Backbone of each chain as nested JSON, in Angstrom:
{
  "chains": [
    {"id": "A", "residues": [
      {"number": 1, "name": "UNK", "atoms": {"N": [0.828, -1.22, 0.009], "CA": [-0.001, -0.019, -0.007], "C": [0.854, 1.268, -0.006]}},
      {"number": 2, "name": "UNK", "atoms": {"N": [0.512, 2.196, -0.812], "CA": [1.287, 3.404, -1.07], "C": [1.49, 4.226, 0.194]}},
      {"number": 3, "name": "UNK", "atoms": {"N": [0.412, 4.463, 0.931], "CA": [0.478, 5.286, 2.15], "C": [1.393, 4.669, 3.165]}},
      {"number": 4, "name": "UNK", "atoms": {"N": [1.298, 3.32, 3.386], "CA": [2.156, 2.642, 4.309], "C": [3.628, 2.727, 3.875]}},
      {"number": 5, "name": "UNK", "atoms": {"N": [3.869, 2.71, 2.6], "CA": [5.269, 2.803, 2.066], "C": [5.875, 4.117, 2.502]}},
      {"number": 6, "name": "UNK", "atoms": {"N": [5.146, 5.229, 2.324], "CA": [5.626, 6.509, 2.785], "C": [5.889, 6.505, 4.275]}},
      {"number": 7, "name": "UNK", "atoms": {"N": [4.968, 5.928, 5.035], "CA": [5.143, 5.817, 6.487], "C": [6.397, 4.996, 6.845]}},
      {"number": 8, "name": "UNK", "atoms": {"N": [6.597, 3.895, 6.151], "CA": [7.747, 3.067, 6.47], "C": [9.061, 3.749, 6.09]}},
      {"number": 9, "name": "UNK", "atoms": {"N": [9.066, 4.497, 5.002], "CA": [10.245, 5.306, 4.651], "C": [10.521, 6.349, 5.717]}},
      {"number": 10, "name": "UNK", "atoms": {"N": [9.471, 7.005, 6.179], "CA": [9.573, 8.007, 7.257], "C": [10.112, 7.324, 8.528]}},
      {"number": 11, "name": "UNK", "atoms": {"N": [9.605, 6.158, 8.86], "CA": [10.058, 5.405, 10.026], "C": [11.539, 5.017, 9.859]}},
      {"number": 12, "name": "UNK", "atoms": {"N": [11.9, 4.592, 8.692], "CA": [13.319, 4.172, 8.437], "C": [14.263, 5.393, 8.639]}},
      {"number": 13, "name": "UNK", "atoms": {"N": [13.906, 6.51, 8.035], "CA": [14.817, 7.701, 8.136], "C": [14.871, 8.306, 9.541]}},
      {"number": 14, "name": "UNK", "atoms": {"N": [13.731, 8.422, 10.217], "CA": [13.756, 9.039, 11.55], "C": [14.436, 8.091, 12.555]}},
      {"number": 15, "name": "UNK", "atoms": {"N": [14.352, 6.8, 12.313], "CA": [15.061, 5.817, 13.179], "C": [16.534, 5.816, 12.84]}},
      {"number": 16, "name": "UNK", "atoms": {"N": [16.857, 5.827, 11.539], "CA": [18.248, 5.778, 11.056], "C": [19.055, 6.911, 11.628]}},
      {"number": 17, "name": "UNK", "atoms": {"N": [18.408, 8.106, 11.78], "CA": [19.105, 9.3, 12.278], "C": [19.542, 9.095, 13.721]}},
      {"number": 18, "name": "UNK", "atoms": {"N": [18.875, 8.166, 14.415], "CA": [19.151, 7.899, 15.803], "C": [20.253, 6.869, 16.021]}},
      {"number": 19, "name": "UNK", "atoms": {"N": [20.472, 6.03, 15.031], "CA": [21.413, 4.908, 15.186], "C": [22.861, 5.357, 15.467]}},
      {"number": 20, "name": "UNK", "atoms": {"N": [23.421, 6.353, 14.74], "CA": [24.841, 6.766, 15.015], "C": [25.029, 7.181, 16.455]}},
      {"number": 21, "name": "UNK", "atoms": {"N": [24.014, 7.859, 17.007], "CA": [24.133, 8.301, 18.388], "C": [24.157, 7.105, 19.366]}},
      {"number": 22, "name": "UNK", "atoms": {"N": [23.308, 6.133, 19.123], "CA": [23.279, 4.957, 19.965], "C": [24.598, 4.186, 19.816]}},
      {"number": 23, "name": "UNK", "atoms": {"N": [25.13, 4.13, 18.588], "CA": [26.379, 3.437, 18.318], "C": [27.555, 4.097, 19.062]}},
      {"number": 24, "name": "UNK", "atoms": {"N": [27.585, 5.437, 18.972], "CA": [28.649, 6.243, 19.633], "C": [28.605, 6.01, 21.132]}},
      {"number": 25, "name": "UNK", "atoms": {"N": [27.403, 6.003, 21.649], "CA": [27.239, 5.774, 23.127], "C": [27.678, 4.398, 23.505]}},
      {"number": 26, "name": "UNK", "atoms": {"N": [27.33, 3.402, 22.633], "CA": [27.694, 2.014, 22.978], "C": [29.199, 1.803, 22.872]}},
      {"number": 27, "name": "UNK", "atoms": {"N": [29.863, 2.535, 21.984], "CA": [31.308, 2.417, 21.834], "C": [32.042, 3.088, 22.979]}},
      {"number": 28, "name": "UNK", "atoms": {"N": [31.601, 4.297, 23.296], "CA": [32.303, 5.082, 24.308], "C": [31.826, 4.815, 25.717]}},
      {"number": 29, "name": "UNK", "atoms": {"N": [30.771, 4.008, 25.84], "CA": [30.133, 3.692, 27.137], "C": [29.891, 4.96, 27.962]}},
      {"number": 30, "name": "UNK", "atoms": {"N": [29.529, 6.004, 27.284], "CA": [29.176, 7.259, 27.938], "C": [28.12, 7.981, 27.062]}},
      {"number": 31, "name": "UNK", "atoms": {"N": [27.241, 8.677, 27.756], "CA": [26.199, 9.438, 27.033], "C": [26.067, 10.819, 27.644]}},
      {"number": 32, "name": "UNK", "atoms": {"N": [27.28, 11.4, 27.844], "CA": [27.329, 12.687, 28.546], "C": [26.629, 13.853, 27.824]}},
      {"number": 33, "name": "UNK", "atoms": {"N": [26.63, 13.76, 26.506], "CA": [26.141, 14.878, 25.662], "C": [24.729, 15.304, 26.008]}},
      {"number": 34, "name": "UNK", "atoms": {"N": [23.872, 14.324, 26.336], "CA": [22.465, 14.654, 26.505], "C": [21.951, 14.283, 27.874]}},
      {"number": 35, "name": "UNK", "atoms": {"N": [20.993, 14.972, 28.355], "CA": [20.553, 14.778, 29.75], "C": [19.59, 13.581, 29.868]}},
      {"number": 36, "name": "UNK", "atoms": {"N": [19.67, 12.952, 31.064], "CA": [18.782, 11.801, 31.352], "C": [17.344, 12.242, 31.324]}},
      {"number": 37, "name": "UNK", "atoms": {"N": [17.047, 13.399, 31.851], "CA": [15.649, 13.917, 31.843], "C": [15.134, 13.987, 30.415]}},
      {"number": 38, "name": "UNK", "atoms": {"N": [15.943, 14.523, 29.48], "CA": [15.48, 14.63, 28.122], "C": [15.128, 13.289, 27.536]}},
      {"number": 39, "name": "UNK", "atoms": {"N": [16.007, 12.292, 27.804], "CA": [15.745, 10.948, 27.28], "C": [14.492, 10.328, 27.919]}},
      {"number": 40, "name": "UNK", "atoms": {"N": [14.258, 10.627, 29.197], "CA": [13.042, 10.077, 29.861], "C": [11.794, 10.723, 29.315]}},
      {"number": 41, "name": "UNK", "atoms": {"N": [11.84, 12.028, 29.086], "CA": [10.714, 12.728, 28.451], "C": [10.429, 12.146, 27.061]}},
      {"number": 42, "name": "UNK", "atoms": {"N": [11.538, 11.952, 26.32], "CA": [11.408, 11.424, 24.996], "C": [10.837, 10.018, 24.982]}},
      {"number": 43, "name": "UNK", "atoms": {"N": [11.286, 9.151, 25.937], "CA": [10.773, 7.791, 26.023], "C": [9.267, 7.808, 26.373]}},
      {"number": 44, "name": "UNK", "atoms": {"N": [8.883, 8.674, 27.256], "CA": [7.425, 8.765, 27.595], "C": [6.657, 9.146, 26.362]}},
      {"number": 45, "name": "UNK", "atoms": {"N": [7.154, 10.133, 25.593], "CA": [6.512, 10.513, 24.337], "C": [6.444, 9.364, 23.357]}},
      {"number": 46, "name": "UNK", "atoms": {"N": [7.518, 8.627, 23.23], "CA": [7.551, 7.507, 22.268], "C": [6.569, 6.4, 22.654]}},
      {"number": 47, "name": "UNK", "atoms": {"N": [6.467, 6.125, 23.971], "CA": [5.542, 5.104, 24.477], "C": [4.094, 5.552, 24.225]}},
      {"number": 48, "name": "UNK", "atoms": {"N": [3.839, 6.878, 24.317], "CA": [2.498, 7.39, 23.996], "C": [2.219, 7.256, 22.505]}},
      {"number": 49, "name": "UNK", "atoms": {"N": [3.219, 7.558, 21.683], "CA": [3.063, 7.392, 20.244], "C": [2.764, 5.962, 19.956]}},
      {"number": 50, "name": "UNK", "atoms": {"N": [3.435, 5.006, 20.629], "CA": [3.198, 3.548, 20.4], "C": [1.73, 3.239, 20.695]}},
      {"number": 51, "name": "UNK", "atoms": {"N": [1.246, 3.764, 21.842], "CA": [-0.155, 3.562, 22.206], "C": [-1.085, 4.103, 21.135]}},
      {"number": 52, "name": "UNK", "atoms": {"N": [-0.792, 5.345, 20.718], "CA": [-1.583, 5.976, 19.669], "C": [-1.549, 5.186, 18.377]}},
      {"number": 53, "name": "UNK", "atoms": {"N": [-0.37, 4.678, 18.002], "CA": [-0.216, 3.875, 16.783], "C": [-1.023, 2.616, 16.823]}},
      {"number": 54, "name": "UNK", "atoms": {"N": [-1.038, 1.975, 18.002], "CA": [-1.842, 0.753, 18.186], "C": [-3.341, 1.083, 18.084]}},
      {"number": 55, "name": "UNK", "atoms": {"N": [-3.744, 2.226, 18.638], "CA": [-5.162, 2.609, 18.647], "C": [-5.665, 2.925, 17.22]}},
      {"number": 56, "name": "UNK", "atoms": {"N": [-4.822, 3.586, 16.419], "CA": [-5.316, 3.855, 15.059], "C": [-4.769, 2.785, 14.07]}},
      {"number": 57, "name": "UNK", "atoms": {"N": [-4.238, 1.709, 14.632], "CA": [-3.574, 0.635, 13.856], "C": [-2.777, 1.124, 12.649]}},
      {"number": 58, "name": "UNK", "atoms": {"N": [-1.808, 1.985, 12.969], "CA": [-0.903, 2.469, 11.916], "C": [0.419, 1.669, 12.063]}},
      {"number": 59, "name": "UNK", "atoms": {"N": [0.691, 0.74, 11.138], "CA": [1.847, -0.076, 11.239], "C": [3.155, 0.725, 11.227]}},
      {"number": 60, "name": "UNK", "atoms": {"N": [3.294, 1.788, 10.393], "CA": [4.533, 2.543, 10.423], "C": [4.777, 3.207, 11.745]}},
      {"number": 61, "name": "UNK", "atoms": {"N": [3.707, 3.787, 12.376], "CA": [3.869, 4.434, 13.659], "C": [4.243, 3.389, 14.727]}},
      {"number": 62, "name": "UNK", "atoms": {"N": [3.627, 2.193, 14.703], "CA": [3.963, 1.171, 15.658], "C": [5.415, 0.72, 15.523]}},
      {"number": 63, "name": "UNK", "atoms": {"N": [5.857, 0.458, 14.276], "CA": [7.207, -0.008, 14.058], "C": [8.253, 1.027, 14.444]}},
      {"number": 64, "name": "UNK", "atoms": {"N": [8.067, 2.27, 13.964], "CA": [9.056, 3.286, 14.233], "C": [9.252, 3.549, 15.739]}},
      {"number": 65, "name": "UNK", "atoms": {"N": [8.132, 3.558, 16.484], "CA": [8.238, 3.854, 17.9], "C": [8.73, 2.683, 18.739]}},
      {"number": 66, "name": "UNK", "atoms": {"N": [8.53, 1.47, 18.171], "CA": [9.074, 0.272, 18.824], "C": [10.608, 0.314, 18.776]}},
      {"number": 67, "name": "UNK", "atoms": {"N": [11.137, 0.614, 17.597], "CA": [12.567, 0.682, 17.398], "C": [13.153, 1.834, 18.268]}},
      {"number": 68, "name": "UNK", "atoms": {"N": [12.534, 3.007, 18.132], "CA": [13.025, 4.192, 18.889], "C": [12.982, 3.897, 20.377]}},
      {"number": 69, "name": "UNK", "atoms": {"N": [11.937, 3.307, 20.872], "CA": [11.858, 2.99, 22.332], "C": [13.004, 2.071, 22.733]}},
      {"number": 70, "name": "UNK", "atoms": {"N": [13.311, 1.059, 21.888], "CA": [14.419, 0.146, 22.239], "C": [15.732, 0.881, 22.302]}},
      {"number": 71, "name": "UNK", "atoms": {"N": [16.006, 1.756, 21.329], "CA": [17.26, 2.537, 21.342], "C": [17.319, 3.446, 22.56]}},
      {"number": 72, "name": "UNK", "atoms": {"N": [16.203, 4.08, 22.861], "CA": [16.131, 4.98, 24.027], "C": [16.403, 4.261, 25.361]}},
      {"number": 73, "name": "UNK", "atoms": {"N": [15.775, 3.086, 25.49], "CA": [15.953, 2.254, 26.682], "C": [17.386, 1.863, 26.816]}},
      {"number": 74, "name": "UNK", "atoms": {"N": [18.039, 1.503, 25.705], "CA": [19.44, 1.15, 25.724], "C": [20.318, 2.312, 26.159]}},
      {"number": 75, "name": "UNK", "atoms": {"N": [20.039, 3.517, 25.612], "CA": [20.832, 4.715, 25.977], "C": [20.625, 5.024, 27.471]}},
      {"number": 76, "name": "UNK", "atoms": {"N": [19.394, 4.954, 27.945], "CA": [19.117, 5.229, 29.36], "C": [19.856, 4.195, 30.248]}},
      {"number": 77, "name": "UNK", "atoms": {"N": [19.858, 2.948, 29.809], "CA": [20.559, 1.883, 30.552], "C": [22.033, 2.229, 30.672]}},
      {"number": 78, "name": "UNK", "atoms": {"N": [22.696, 2.638, 29.565], "CA": [24.088, 3.025, 29.584], "C": [24.32, 4.216, 30.525]}},
      {"number": 79, "name": "UNK", "atoms": {"N": [23.43, 5.233, 30.411], "CA": [23.567, 6.422, 31.243], "C": [23.489, 6.089, 32.721]}},
      {"number": 80, "name": "UNK", "atoms": {"N": [22.564, 5.214, 33.091], "CA": [22.354, 4.889, 34.489], "C": [23.499, 3.999, 34.966]}},
      {"number": 81, "name": "UNK", "atoms": {"N": [23.882, 2.981, 34.136], "CA": [24.881, 2.03, 34.535], "C": [26.268, 2.698, 34.75]}},
      {"number": 82, "name": "UNK", "atoms": {"N": [26.637, 3.655, 33.824], "CA": [27.948, 4.279, 33.952], "C": [27.853, 5.655, 34.65]}},
      {"number": 83, "name": "UNK", "atoms": {"N": [26.666, 5.882, 35.217], "CA": [26.401, 7.145, 35.985], "C": [27.006, 8.38, 35.354]}},
      {"number": 84, "name": "UNK", "atoms": {"N": [26.627, 8.646, 34.096], "CA": [27.105, 9.877, 33.49], "C": [26.024, 10.555, 32.632]}}
    ]},
    {"id": "B", "residues": [
      {"number": 1, "name": "UNK", "atoms": {"N": [-11.719, 13.793, 21.398], "CA": [-11.627, 12.36, 21.14], "C": [-10.405, 11.767, 21.883]}},
      {"number": 2, "name": "UNK", "atoms": {"N": [-10.643, 10.66, 22.508], "CA": [-9.668, 9.999, 23.369], "C": [-8.389, 9.631, 22.63]}},
      {"number": 3, "name": "UNK", "atoms": {"N": [-8.516, 9.061, 21.461], "CA": [-7.359, 8.643, 20.71], "C": [-6.476, 9.836, 20.348]}},
      {"number": 4, "name": "UNK", "atoms": {"N": [-7.131, 10.913, 19.907], "CA": [-6.392, 12.104, 19.54], "C": [-5.692, 12.724, 20.738]}},
      {"number": 5, "name": "UNK", "atoms": {"N": [-6.301, 12.641, 21.916], "CA": [-5.681, 13.181, 23.097], "C": [-4.381, 12.48, 23.385]}},
      {"number": 6, "name": "UNK", "atoms": {"N": [-4.36, 11.167, 23.281], "CA": [-3.121, 10.396, 23.459], "C": [-2.099, 10.871, 22.442]}},
      {"number": 7, "name": "UNK", "atoms": {"N": [-2.514, 10.979, 21.221], "CA": [-1.612, 11.444, 20.148], "C": [-1.082, 12.821, 20.427]}},
      {"number": 8, "name": "UNK", "atoms": {"N": [-1.907, 13.734, 20.91], "CA": [-1.435, 15.111, 21.187], "C": [-0.491, 15.166, 22.371]}},
      {"number": 9, "name": "UNK", "atoms": {"N": [-0.729, 14.279, 23.366], "CA": [0.195, 14.21, 24.488], "C": [1.539, 13.646, 23.992]}},
      {"number": 10, "name": "UNK", "atoms": {"N": [1.515, 12.654, 23.128], "CA": [2.712, 12.088, 22.55], "C": [3.468, 13.181, 21.759]}},
      {"number": 11, "name": "UNK", "atoms": {"N": [2.686, 13.945, 20.963], "CA": [3.296, 15.023, 20.141], "C": [3.924, 16.037, 21.046]}},
      {"number": 12, "name": "UNK", "atoms": {"N": [3.243, 16.391, 22.162], "CA": [3.738, 17.437, 23.057], "C": [5.068, 16.946, 23.692]}},
      {"number": 13, "name": "UNK", "atoms": {"N": [5.119, 15.704, 24.175], "CA": [6.308, 15.235, 24.863], "C": [7.496, 15.049, 23.9]}},
      {"number": 14, "name": "UNK", "atoms": {"N": [7.233, 14.437, 22.738], "CA": [8.351, 14.203, 21.822], "C": [8.897, 15.505, 21.285]}},
      {"number": 15, "name": "UNK", "atoms": {"N": [8.004, 16.546, 21.14], "CA": [8.471, 17.846, 20.704], "C": [9.164, 18.562, 21.79]}},
      {"number": 16, "name": "UNK", "atoms": {"N": [8.615, 18.455, 23.032], "CA": [9.191, 19.173, 24.191], "C": [10.65, 18.707, 24.406]}},
      {"number": 17, "name": "UNK", "atoms": {"N": [10.915, 17.432, 24.164], "CA": [12.258, 16.903, 24.427], "C": [13.28, 17.57, 23.468]}},
      {"number": 18, "name": "UNK", "atoms": {"N": [12.774, 18.105, 22.378], "CA": [13.633, 18.76, 21.354], "C": [13.943, 20.215, 21.685]}},
      {"number": 19, "name": "UNK", "atoms": {"N": [13.027, 20.832, 22.418], "CA": [13.151, 22.29, 22.651], "C": [14.404, 22.738, 23.371]}},
      {"number": 20, "name": "UNK", "atoms": {"N": [14.837, 22.053, 24.439], "CA": [16.072, 22.509, 25.131], "C": [17.274, 22.5, 24.178]}},
      {"number": 21, "name": "UNK", "atoms": {"N": [17.322, 21.515, 23.285], "CA": [18.439, 21.47, 22.339], "C": [18.419, 22.67, 21.375]}},
      {"number": 22, "name": "UNK", "atoms": {"N": [17.257, 22.995, 20.874], "CA": [17.102, 24.141, 19.971], "C": [17.416, 25.434, 20.715]}},
      {"number": 23, "name": "UNK", "atoms": {"N": [17.013, 25.51, 21.997], "CA": [17.273, 26.685, 22.782], "C": [18.76, 26.883, 23.051]}},
      {"number": 24, "name": "UNK", "atoms": {"N": [19.44, 25.756, 23.409], "CA": [20.885, 25.774, 23.664], "C": [21.617, 26.272, 22.39]}},
      {"number": 25, "name": "UNK", "atoms": {"N": [21.21, 25.724, 21.263], "CA": [21.829, 26.094, 19.994], "C": [21.618, 27.572, 19.677]}},
      {"number": 26, "name": "UNK", "atoms": {"N": [20.401, 28.065, 19.965], "CA": [20.086, 29.456, 19.654], "C": [20.864, 30.391, 20.541]}},
      {"number": 27, "name": "UNK", "atoms": {"N": [21.151, 29.972, 21.813], "CA": [21.889, 30.767, 22.795], "C": [23.356, 30.841, 22.405]}},
      {"number": 28, "name": "UNK", "atoms": {"N": [23.896, 29.642, 22.103], "CA": [25.329, 29.54, 21.884], "C": [25.706, 29.823, 20.437]}},
      {"number": 29, "name": "UNK", "atoms": {"N": [24.692, 29.906, 19.602], "CA": [24.909, 30.148, 18.147], "C": [25.875, 29.085, 17.54]}},
      {"number": 30, "name": "UNK", "atoms": {"N": [25.831, 27.918, 18.078], "CA": [26.638, 26.825, 17.563], "C": [25.872, 25.509, 17.758]}},
      {"number": 31, "name": "UNK", "atoms": {"N": [26.064, 24.561, 16.85], "CA": [25.398, 23.282, 16.944], "C": [26.419, 22.188, 16.653]}},
      {"number": 32, "name": "UNK", "atoms": {"N": [27.565, 22.324, 17.344], "CA": [28.69, 21.433, 17.013], "C": [28.417, 19.969, 17.469]}},
      {"number": 33, "name": "UNK", "atoms": {"N": [27.632, 19.832, 18.479], "CA": [27.441, 18.472, 19.05], "C": [26.946, 17.442, 18.058]}},
      {"number": 34, "name": "UNK", "atoms": {"N": [26.145, 17.873, 17.111], "CA": [25.473, 16.89, 16.234], "C": [25.797, 17.238, 14.746]}},
      {"number": 35, "name": "UNK", "atoms": {"N": [25.832, 16.191, 13.917], "CA": [26.267, 16.413, 12.506], "C": [25.143, 16.931, 11.681]}},
      {"number": 36, "name": "UNK", "atoms": {"N": [25.513, 17.72, 10.653], "CA": [24.556, 18.246, 9.666], "C": [23.807, 17.134, 8.961]}},
      {"number": 37, "name": "UNK", "atoms": {"N": [24.58, 16.103, 8.584], "CA": [24.03, 14.985, 7.866], "C": [22.881, 14.347, 8.677]}},
      {"number": 38, "name": "UNK", "atoms": {"N": [23.115, 14.181, 9.972], "CA": [22.101, 13.578, 10.812], "C": [20.821, 14.421, 10.832]}},
      {"number": 39, "name": "UNK", "atoms": {"N": [21.005, 15.742, 10.914], "CA": [19.84, 16.619, 10.921], "C": [19.114, 16.593, 9.596]}},
      {"number": 40, "name": "UNK", "atoms": {"N": [19.866, 16.46, 8.493], "CA": [19.208, 16.43, 7.181], "C": [18.444, 15.142, 6.997]}},
      {"number": 41, "name": "UNK", "atoms": {"N": [19.007, 14.011, 7.455], "CA": [18.314, 12.769, 7.379], "C": [17.013, 12.798, 8.206]}},
      {"number": 42, "name": "UNK", "atoms": {"N": [17.141, 13.384, 9.407], "CA": [16.023, 13.554, 10.307], "C": [14.971, 14.422, 9.688]}},
      {"number": 43, "name": "UNK", "atoms": {"N": [15.333, 15.521, 9.056], "CA": [14.399, 16.405, 8.392], "C": [13.632, 15.7, 7.271]}},
      {"number": 44, "name": "UNK", "atoms": {"N": [14.367, 14.931, 6.465], "CA": [13.715, 14.153, 5.423], "C": [12.699, 13.202, 6.003]}},
      {"number": 45, "name": "UNK", "atoms": {"N": [13.097, 12.539, 7.058], "CA": [12.161, 11.606, 7.746], "C": [10.918, 12.325, 8.261]}},
      {"number": 46, "name": "UNK", "atoms": {"N": [11.14, 13.506, 8.879], "CA": [10.011, 14.261, 9.462], "C": [9.075, 14.74, 8.343]}},
      {"number": 47, "name": "UNK", "atoms": {"N": [9.661, 15.162, 7.197], "CA": [8.78, 15.6, 6.106], "C": [7.982, 14.444, 5.511]}},
      {"number": 48, "name": "UNK", "atoms": {"N": [8.595, 13.249, 5.506], "CA": [7.847, 12.085, 5.057], "C": [6.702, 11.743, 6.065]}},
      {"number": 49, "name": "UNK", "atoms": {"N": [7.026, 11.862, 7.336], "CA": [5.987, 11.672, 8.392], "C": [4.839, 12.658, 8.181]}},
      {"number": 50, "name": "UNK", "atoms": {"N": [5.2, 13.903, 7.839], "CA": [4.166, 14.941, 7.623], "C": [3.255, 14.496, 6.454]}},
      {"number": 51, "name": "UNK", "atoms": {"N": [3.918, 14.046, 5.382], "CA": [3.148, 13.539, 4.203], "C": [2.22, 12.364, 4.613]}},
      {"number": 52, "name": "UNK", "atoms": {"N": [2.828, 11.466, 5.369], "CA": [2.056, 10.301, 5.841], "C": [0.876, 10.755, 6.742]}},
      {"number": 53, "name": "UNK", "atoms": {"N": [1.171, 11.696, 7.65], "CA": [0.111, 12.195, 8.536], "C": [-1.04, 12.836, 7.741]}},
      {"number": 54, "name": "UNK", "atoms": {"N": [-0.71, 13.61, 6.682], "CA": [-1.741, 14.214, 5.868], "C": [-2.544, 13.15, 5.145]}},
      {"number": 55, "name": "UNK", "atoms": {"N": [-1.838, 12.099, 4.649], "CA": [-2.51, 11.03, 3.912], "C": [-3.528, 10.236, 4.755]}},
      {"number": 56, "name": "UNK", "atoms": {"N": [-3.126, 9.971, 6.05], "CA": [-4.048, 9.262, 6.912], "C": [-4.905, 10.236, 7.776]}},
      {"number": 57, "name": "UNK", "atoms": {"N": [-4.78, 11.553, 7.48], "CA": [-5.435, 12.618, 8.273], "C": [-5.355, 12.378, 9.739]}},
      {"number": 58, "name": "UNK", "atoms": {"N": [-4.151, 12.205, 10.221], "CA": [-3.907, 12.108, 11.687], "C": [-3.424, 13.485, 12.182]}},
      {"number": 59, "name": "UNK", "atoms": {"N": [-4.3, 14.237, 12.901], "CA": [-3.931, 15.549, 13.383], "C": [-2.712, 15.583, 14.313]}},
      {"number": 60, "name": "UNK", "atoms": {"N": [-2.586, 14.566, 15.264], "CA": [-1.394, 14.579, 16.107], "C": [-0.102, 14.445, 15.276]}},
      {"number": 61, "name": "UNK", "atoms": {"N": [-0.119, 13.532, 14.318], "CA": [1.1, 13.292, 13.477], "C": [1.407, 14.543, 12.66]}},
      {"number": 62, "name": "UNK", "atoms": {"N": [0.388, 15.215, 12.104], "CA": [0.602, 16.444, 11.337], "C": [1.198, 17.54, 12.221]}},
      {"number": 63, "name": "UNK", "atoms": {"N": [0.578, 17.735, 13.407], "CA": [1.058, 18.798, 14.311], "C": [2.473, 18.55, 14.785]}},
      {"number": 64, "name": "UNK", "atoms": {"N": [2.749, 17.332, 15.274], "CA": [4.057, 17.043, 15.859], "C": [5.172, 17.25, 14.809]}},
      {"number": 65, "name": "UNK", "atoms": {"N": [4.918, 16.781, 13.604], "CA": [6.005, 16.88, 12.609], "C": [6.147, 18.236, 12.023]}},
      {"number": 66, "name": "UNK", "atoms": {"N": [5.058, 19.051, 12.111], "CA": [5.168, 20.436, 11.679], "C": [6.115, 21.182, 12.618]}},
      {"number": 67, "name": "UNK", "atoms": {"N": [5.885, 20.997, 13.931], "CA": [6.744, 21.665, 14.931], "C": [8.164, 21.141, 14.852]}},
      {"number": 68, "name": "UNK", "atoms": {"N": [8.351, 19.814, 14.782], "CA": [9.673, 19.275, 14.727], "C": [10.42, 19.791, 13.47]}},
      {"number": 69, "name": "UNK", "atoms": {"N": [9.724, 19.798, 12.312], "CA": [10.34, 20.251, 11.089], "C": [10.834, 21.703, 11.243]}},
      {"number": 70, "name": "UNK", "atoms": {"N": [10.013, 22.551, 11.887], "CA": [10.409, 23.962, 12.079], "C": [11.689, 24.057, 12.959]}},
      {"number": 71, "name": "UNK", "atoms": {"N": [11.717, 23.249, 14.066], "CA": [12.895, 23.27, 14.917], "C": [14.153, 22.785, 14.168]}},
      {"number": 72, "name": "UNK", "atoms": {"N": [13.945, 21.723, 13.372], "CA": [15.09, 21.136, 12.624], "C": [15.625, 22.182, 11.605]}},
      {"number": 73, "name": "UNK", "atoms": {"N": [14.704, 22.822, 10.876], "CA": [15.078, 23.821, 9.88], "C": [15.845, 24.959, 10.548]}},
      {"number": 74, "name": "UNK", "atoms": {"N": [15.404, 25.354, 11.749], "CA": [16.095, 26.409, 12.505], "C": [17.529, 25.968, 12.887]}},
      {"number": 75, "name": "UNK", "atoms": {"N": [17.651, 24.738, 13.382], "CA": [18.974, 24.202, 13.769], "C": [19.9, 24.11, 12.52]}},
      {"number": 76, "name": "UNK", "atoms": {"N": [19.354, 23.647, 11.436], "CA": [20.143, 23.485, 10.222], "C": [20.608, 24.888, 9.732]}},
      {"number": 77, "name": "UNK", "atoms": {"N": [19.699, 25.887, 9.859], "CA": [20.035, 27.268, 9.507], "C": [21.201, 27.785, 10.298]}},
      {"number": 78, "name": "UNK", "atoms": {"N": [21.129, 27.551, 11.621], "CA": [22.219, 27.991, 12.535], "C": [23.54, 27.285, 12.13]}},
      {"number": 79, "name": "UNK", "atoms": {"N": [23.471, 25.977, 11.917], "CA": [24.651, 25.217, 11.59], "C": [25.296, 25.724, 10.284]}},
      {"number": 80, "name": "UNK", "atoms": {"N": [24.47, 26.035, 9.296], "CA": [24.976, 26.469, 8.001], "C": [25.517, 27.945, 8.107]}},
      {"number": 81, "name": "UNK", "atoms": {"N": [24.749, 28.774, 8.828], "CA": [25.106, 30.17, 8.948], "C": [26.418, 30.355, 9.642]}},
      {"number": 82, "name": "UNK", "atoms": {"N": [26.599, 29.627, 10.768], "CA": [27.809, 29.769, 11.561], "C": [28.872, 28.741, 11.213]}},
      {"number": 83, "name": "UNK", "atoms": {"N": [28.646, 28.044, 10.156], "CA": [29.536, 27.042, 9.603], "C": [30.23, 26.183, 10.698]}},
      {"number": 84, "name": "UNK", "atoms": {"N": [29.413, 25.503, 11.495], "CA": [29.971, 24.661, 12.509], "C": [29.223, 23.341, 12.607]}}
    ]}
  ]
}
């Protein structure tokens, strides 16, 4: 479906933009650049998007926010574990 | 409508998480922390989300990506103007 294709491309690009940051953090074992509060606010937003996506059954919204939530949880885990 | 309310809360939180970064950049007139490429990839993704939101007529998706696109364009403008 055409509409879903646009949505999946959007999901791919907005998720892809996040990957280098998660990679950098995983390599350096530090996430000093950004605040924990900001990541927690973002995670709350992403989990609400996930809920919204499920309610309107939008597969691109569900997929994009599932991946973003996983990356955010990983970054938060690194931040808390290495206390930085 | 209940579903839209969840979407608007999601939009508010995911946009709010972006504001401190845009504010910091506007104050320091520098956006060295993050790469231009990443912002351009993100902007492309956000514009595709906007298209997707219009196609499925989801007001929260349209609103969130309109605000995020504006913030991204502003950050990209600062990055290009101050060449950093």
